[in-house]
C-alpha positions as CSV (number, residue, x, y, z in Angstrom):
1,M,0.1,0.0,-0.4
2,N,1.0,3.6,-1.0
3,M,1.6,6.4,1.4
4,E,-0.5,9.0,1.3
5,M,1.3,12.6,0.7
6,L,-0.7,15.3,0.3
7,L,0.8,17.7,-2.3
8,H,-0.3,21.3,-3.2
9,I,-0.1,22.0,-6.9
10,C,0.8,25.3,-8.5
11,C,-0.5,24.6,-12.0
12,A,-0.9,21.1,-14.1
13,P,2.3,21.1,-15.6
14,C,4.4,21.2,-12.8
15,A,2.4,18.5,-11.3
16,T,2.8,16.1,-14.7
17,Y,6.5,15.0,-13.9
18,T,6.1,15.3,-9.9
19,V,3.0,13.2,-9.6
20,Q,4.6,10.2,-11.6
21,A,7.6,10.5,-9.4
22,L,6.3,10.7,-6.3
23,R,3.7,7.5,-7.4
24,D,7.1,5.9,-8.6
25,E,9.0,6.8,-5.2
26,G,5.6,4.9,-3.7
27,F,3.5,7.9,-2.4
28,D,-0.4,8.3,-2.9
29,P,-0.4,12.2,-4.0
30,L,-3.8,14.0,-3.0
31,G,-3.5,17.2,-5.1
32,Y,-4.4,20.1,-3.4
33,F,-4.8,23.4,-5.3
34,Y,-4.4,27.0,-3.3
35,N,-3.1,29.9,-5.6
36,P,-5.0,33.0,-4.8
37,Y,-2.9,35.1,-6.1
38,I,-2.5,34.4,-10.0
39,H,-3.6,37.5,-12.0
40,P,-5.7,37.8,-13.8
41,F,-8.5,36.6,-12.8
42,T,-9.0,34.6,-16.5
43,E,-4.9,33.2,-15.9
44,Y,-6.5,31.8,-12.6
45,R,-9.4,30.2,-14.2
46,R,-7.3,28.7,-17.0
47,R,-4.9,27.2,-14.6
48,L,-7.7,25.8,-12.6
49,E,-9.4,24.1,-15.7
50,T,-5.8,22.5,-17.2
51,L,-5.2,20.9,-13.3
52,Q,-8.8,19.9,-13.6
53,Q,-8.2,18.4,-17.2
54,Y,-4.8,16.7,-16.4
55,A,-6.3,15.4,-12.9
56,G,-8.9,13.4,-14.7
57,A,-6.2,12.1,-17.1
58,V,-4.4,10.5,-14.6
59,E,-7.0,9.7,-12.0
60,L,-5.8,12.3,-9.3
61,E,-8.3,13.1,-6.7
62,V,-7.8,17.2,-5.9
63,V,-9.1,19.5,-3.6
64,Y,-9.7,22.8,-4.8
65,R,-10.0,25.9,-3.0
66,D,-11.0,28.1,-5.2
67,E,-10.3,32.1,-3.6
68,Y,-8.9,35.3,-5.9
69,L,-7.3,37.4,-3.2
70,L,-5.6,39.7,-6.2
71,E,-6.1,43.3,-3.6
72,E,-5.3,41.4,-0.6
73,F,-1.7,40.5,-2.3
74,V,-1.1,43.5,-3.2
75,K,-1.6,45.2,-0.2
76,Q,0.8,42.9,1.7
77,A,3.4,42.7,-1.0
78,L,4.1,45.9,-1.6
79,E,4.2,46.3,2.6
80,V,7.3,43.6,2.6
81,E,10.5,42.9,1.0
82,D,10.0,39.7,-0.9
83,R,6.6,39.1,-2.2
84,C,7.8,35.6,-3.6
85,H,8.6,34.7,0.6
86,L,4.8,35.8,0.9
87,C,3.7,34.0,-1.9
88,Y,4.8,31.0,-0.8
89,T,4.1,31.3,2.8
90,T,0.1,31.4,2.3
91,R,0.3,28.7,-0.2
92,L,2.4,26.4,2.2
93,E,0.7,27.3,5.0
94,A,-2.3,25.9,4.2
95,A,-1.3,23.2,2.5
96,A,0.5,22.3,5.9
97,R,-3.0,23.0,7.6
98,Q,-4.9,21.2,4.8
99,A,-2.2,17.6,5.6
100,S,-2.9,18.4,9.2
101,D,-6.5,18.2,9.0
102,R,-6.6,15.4,6.7
103,G,-4.2,13.4,9.0
104,I,-2.0,13.2,6.4
105,S,1.8,13.0,7.9
106,L,3.5,14.5,4.8
107,F,3.2,16.9,2.0
108,T,5.2,18.7,-0.5
109,T,4.5,20.9,-3.2
110,T,5.0,21.0,-7.0
111,L,7.0,24.2,-6.8
112,L,10.2,22.0,-6.3
113,I,10.4,21.2,-10.1
114,S,10.8,24.6,-11.7
115,P,14.7,25.6,-11.9
116,Y,12.4,29.8,-11.4
117,Q,11.6,28.9,-8.3
118,K,13.6,29.3,-4.5
119,H,14.0,26.3,-3.9
120,E,16.0,27.5,-0.4
121,M,12.8,29.4,0.4
122,I,10.4,27.4,-0.2
123,K,12.0,24.4,1.9
124,D,12.7,26.5,4.6
125,I,9.4,27.8,4.6
126,A,8.1,24.5,4.5
127,V,10.2,22.8,7.1
128,G,9.2,25.4,9.9
129,L,5.1,25.1,8.8
130,A,5.5,21.1,9.0
131,S,6.8,21.9,12.8
132,D,4.3,24.4,13.3
133,Y,1.0,21.9,11.8
134,G,2.8,18.6,13.3
135,V,3.4,17.2,9.8
136,E,6.6,16.6,7.8
137,F,7.4,17.9,4.3
138,H,8.5,16.3,2.1
139,Y,11.8,17.7,0.3
140,R,12.7,16.5,-3.5
141,D,14.7,18.1,-6.0
142,Y,12.5,17.9,-9.3
143,R,14.1,20.5,-11.3
144,P,15.8,16.9,-13.3
145,G,12.5,16.4,-14.6
146,Y,11.2,20.3,-15.7
147,K,12.3,19.6,-19.4
148,E,10.1,16.7,-19.6
149,T,7.1,18.6,-18.6
150,Y,7.1,19.9,-21.7
151,Q,6.7,16.7,-23.9
152,M,3.6,15.6,-20.7
153,C,2.3,18.9,-21.4
154,R,2.1,18.6,-25.7
155,D,1.1,14.6,-25.0
156,M,-1.9,16.1,-22.8
157,G,-2.4,18.7,-24.5
158,L,-2.6,21.0,-21.6
159,Y,-2.0,24.8,-21.4
160,R,1.4,25.9,-20.3
161,Q,1.6,29.6,-18.5
162,P,4.2,32.0,-19.6
163,Y,5.0,33.6,-16.4
164,C,5.0,32.1,-12.4
165,G,1.6,34.0,-11.6
166,C,1.4,36.9,-9.6
167,I,0.8,40.5,-11.5
168,F,4.0,41.1,-10.6
169,S,5.7,38.3,-12.1
170,E,3.2,39.3,-15.1
171,K,4.7,42.4,-15.4
172,E,8.1,40.9,-15.1
173,R,7.8,38.9,-18.2
174,Y,6.1,41.3,-20.7
175,F,6.7,44.7,-19.5
176,R,9.3,46.8,-21.5
177,T,10.7,50.2,-20.3
178,S,11.7,50.9,-23.8
179,V,10.2,50.3,-27.3
180,D,12.3,48.2,-29.4
């Protein structure tokens, strides 16, 4: 029998390889979608719907916490030194709490597949929260599988987003200060 683990899922593309790897490692992941800061709302909905498509295709049970908290995030992000820390903490705390409430002893996140995420920060935050909620954070560096996600998404017809998600990362991706 496989060991249950709560898997915070940022998006379907990051889940593709991670879910497969966890299953290969003998875990039975329960997906948890909570990403309230994705901007714009149409992008948020598209990511949620793409995860639903993926989860159905691979028979992954997912708990969806469908909240969109743009105003709250912008207000808080303008008051802190590192918006990524705020975002990671918000999502990982919800995941740790969800795992604890469900009696699941382990949790992790699909954020660990991205070479663009701050792994040490994610790990430090998650380990602290795990202690607070009486669960364990399962750290694995899934970045070696990142490129495989491109083919997996193509094969499954999954939407792959072009930026991390928040309004600030969207600006960094698309805004140019001069005309090319």
